[in-house]
N, C-alpha and C positions, 0 to 999 in steps of 0.2 A: 563084406556084409555089414561091417561096423558103421561105415559112413552112411549108407542108406538108413540104417536103424537110427543113427544119430539125427539125421535130417527129419525123419518121421516123428521122432520124439520132440525135436525143436518145433516142428510145424504144429504138433498137438498142443504144446505149451503156448505157442503164439495164438492159436485159435481159442484157447481157454484163458487168455491173458487177463481178461477182466475178472474172472473167477479167482485166479491165483492172486491178483492184486487185492481183491476184496478180502480174501482170507488173510493176507499179510497185513492189511490195514487194520482189520478188526483185532487181530492178535496183538499188534503193536500198541494200539490205543488201549486195549483191554489190560495189557500189562502195565501201562503207564498210569492208568486211572481206572480203578474198580467201578467208578460211577458210570463209565462208558458202557458197561455190560448190563446195567440195570434195565429191567423190562420197560420202565417208563421212557428211558432214553432210546431204546430200540424202537418203540412206537413212534417217537419223534422222527427218527431216521427214516421211517417208512412214510410218514405224512409229509415232511418238508420237501422231498424232491418231486412232489406232484407237478408243480408248475414247470420246473426244469425238464422233467420227464416228458410232459406233453409237448413242450417245445422241441425236445430231441426226437420225438416220434415224427413230427412234421419234417424236421431236418433230415431224418433218415430217408424219407421218400426222395428228397432232392439229391442227397449224396449218392443214392443208388443209381441216379442218372448221370453221375460224374459232374454234378453241378454244386452250387453252394448258395445259401441265402444269408447274407449278412444283415438283412433288414428286420429279422424277426424280433429283436429287442425293441426296435423303433415301432413295429406294429403293435407290440404289447403296450407301449407307452401311449400311442395315439388312441388305441381302443380304450385303454383305461382312463385317459384324460377325458374323452368324450363320455364314457360311461359314468365317470365321477360327476361330471357336470349334470348329466341327466338324473342321476340319483339325488343329488342335492336339489334338483329342480322338481322333485316329487314324482318322477316316472316310476311305474311299477317295475318290479325286478325282471319279469318276462320281456318287457319291451326293451329294457336296457341290455339284456343278454342278446336279444335279436340284433340290436344295432351294433353291438361290439363284434359279433360274429360276422355281420355284413361288412364291417370295416376291414376285418381281417381277410375276408374272401376277395373284396375289391382291391385291396393292397396287393395281395398275391397275384391277382389277375393283371394288375398294372406291371408288376415285375415280369410276369410270363409274357405279356404282350411285347415288351421291349426285347426280351431274350429271343422269342420265337419269330417275330416279324422282322427284326432288324439284325438278327444274328450277332448281337452284342454279347460279349462274355458275361456270364451270370455274375462273376465277381465284380465287374465294373458296374453293372446295372444295380445290383443290390447294395453295393457300397454307396452309390449315389442316393438311392432311395432311403438308405439308412440315415444319412445326414438330413435328407428332406423330412423324414418322419420325426427325427429328434427336434428339428426346428419347429415343425408344425405342432408337436406336443407341447413344447415350451410356450408357443404362442397361445395355445388353447388354455393352458394352466396359468399363463402370465408369470411363469417361473416361480410360482408359489405352490407350496404343498396344499393338497386338498384332503382334509380329514373327513372320512365318510361316517355315517351314523353307526352307532354301536350294534344295531340290528344286523348290519351287513357282516360284522365280525361273527355274530352268532350263527350266520349261515355257514361260514367256514368251519365252525366248531360243531356243526350238526352231525348226527350219525344216523345211518340207515341200517337197521338190523345190526347195530353195534359197530358198523364200519364207518370211519370218518368220511364225510362227503368228498373232500379232495381226492382221497384214495379211490373212491368209487368212480369219480369222473375220469381219473387217470386210467384206472383198470378198463373202463368201458372203451376209451379211445384206443388203448393198447390192443384190446380184443378185436375191435373193428379193423384197425390197421393191419394186425397180424393176419386176419382172415383175407383181407383184400390182397395182401402181398403174396400169400401162399395158396389161396384157393380160387383166384379169379384170373381170367385172361388179362385184365389190366395189370395185375401184379406181375405176371410173366413178361408182359411188354415193358414194364418199368426196368426189370432186370436186363432184358434184351437191349434196351436203349443204352443202359449204362455199360454193358459189356462191349458193344460195338454198334454205334448209332447208324453207320452206313449199312452194315449187314442187316440190322433190324429194318431199315427203310426198304432194302431190296426184298426182304421177306414179307413186305406188305404192312408193316406196322406204321401207323400214323404217328410218326415220331414227334411232330410239332404238337399234336393234341396231347400226347403223353407228357411232354415237357410242360405244356400249359397246365395240365391237371395237377402235377406234383407241386408246382409253386402255389396254386390255389389251395391245395391241401395244407401246405406249409403255413400259408397265411391264416387259414382256419384254425390250425393248432396254436398259432401264436396268439390269436385273439382269445381262444379258450384258456391258454396259459395265463394270459393277463387277467381274466376273470377269476381263476383259481388263486392267483397271487394276491389279488385284491381281497378275496375272502379270508386269506390267511393274515394279511396285514392291511387293514382297511384305510389306506392313505395313498394318494398319488403324489409322489415327490418328483422334483425335476430330474432325478436320476433313476426313475422307475424303468426297469427293463434294460438299463445300460449295461452293455457288454454281455448280455445273457446269450447272445448268439454264439459266443465262443465256448461257453459252457455246454450249450446244446450240441455243438460240433464235437467237443471233447467226449461227451457222454455217448454219442453215436459211434464214434471211432473206437473208444475204449471197449464198446460192446461188440466190435468186430466189423462194423460197416467200413468199407473202403472209401477213401477219398478219391479213388480213381474210378469208382462206379462199378456196378454189376455184382457186388457181393455185400451181404449184410442181412440183418434181421431185426425186427422190432422186439420180438420176444424169443429168447430171454435177453438177447444182446443189448439193445438200447436201454431196456429197463434196468439191467444190472449196471450198465455204465452210469446211468443217472443216480442210482442208489450209491454207487461207489464214490462219486463226486460229493454227494451230500454227506456220506459217512466221514469223508476227510474233513469237510467243513465243520461237522458236528464235533469230531474229535479235537480239532484245533480250538473250538470254543470251550469245550470242557477243560482242556489243558491251559486255558487262559493265555493262549499265544498272542503276541502283539498283533493287533489288527493290521498294522502296516506290512506285515509279512504275508498276508493273505494273497495279494497280487502276485508275489514271487512264487508262492506255492501253487497258485492257480496256473501260472505260466508253465511251471514244471509239469503239472498234470497234462496240459495241452501238448507239451513237447513229448512227453512219454506216449501219448495217444498217437501222435503223428509218427514217432519213431517206430512204434509197434506196427502201425499200418504199413510203413515203408518196408520194414523187415519182412513182414508177412507176404507182401507182394513179391519181394525179391526171392524168397524161398519158394513160393508157389510157381513163379516163372521158371526157376531152376528145375523144380520137380517136373513141370510140364515139358520142358525141353528134353529132360532125360527120358520121359515116357515116349515122346515122339522119336527120339533116337533109337530106343529099344525096339519100338514097333516097326520102324523103318529097317533096322538091322535084321530083324527076324523075318 
């Protein structure tokens, strides 16, 4: 009896790993610096992960199908570069937003087309389009930073019914994504494709259409994340969006989404993962940790996320084998 109870407890902890880690991080930073627990800082922790969280929502759709999109940071950069040019050219905000979103959707469709039509691994396609996007963005910006008007920063600081606009946008995208994944046939098809693409195809699921759609959704979220990031720091630098794809993957996986597909949730999983990552960055800033250590700590977070996912999958596989054995034996 002890072994099954131990495995059940271990699986419970693995499934709630992001919550356990979040509590541990808050407690640690709170003990090291009282300023970390101040209400003003708590508000910052909720506002700052908006762009990463939106990016992670799109990544969750892709990961659920056992895919990956390494180009989302580049999509952010290209959309922001074009948007910055249009803003400086006097375009209205609505037109700039529409163009940025269109860029994200078309970029996602380009990834999806190569993946679905030529059966090329998503890792290879999106790695190639990542470098293409970084190069295109540098060409558009001419490798120089573009500082946007102060009015654009005021947009990011705006509040609706007391709620900061970035949080409102993030919450809206999370709600829509959560409903799509949990309450629609398309959402069930996404999980089915990730669990077993061949079985889903035999069951009548249009797997190519589902895969195409998730990469378009991911591109849309990347462009939206670029817009939110611009509103929070109104400047397009040559490093804008660089390596953000890895933080998005880490946030999704820390929230319980499997790298192997078929399991995960936007809420509360991915949301909590994004907040956890931002909490770590915020705590390091308050403690005035050397900025050169940030990449090392970030890599540690990603490693923990992958390790937790691999361990979770191994435990689940063992539990499932045991259930099959018991059912067969009975």
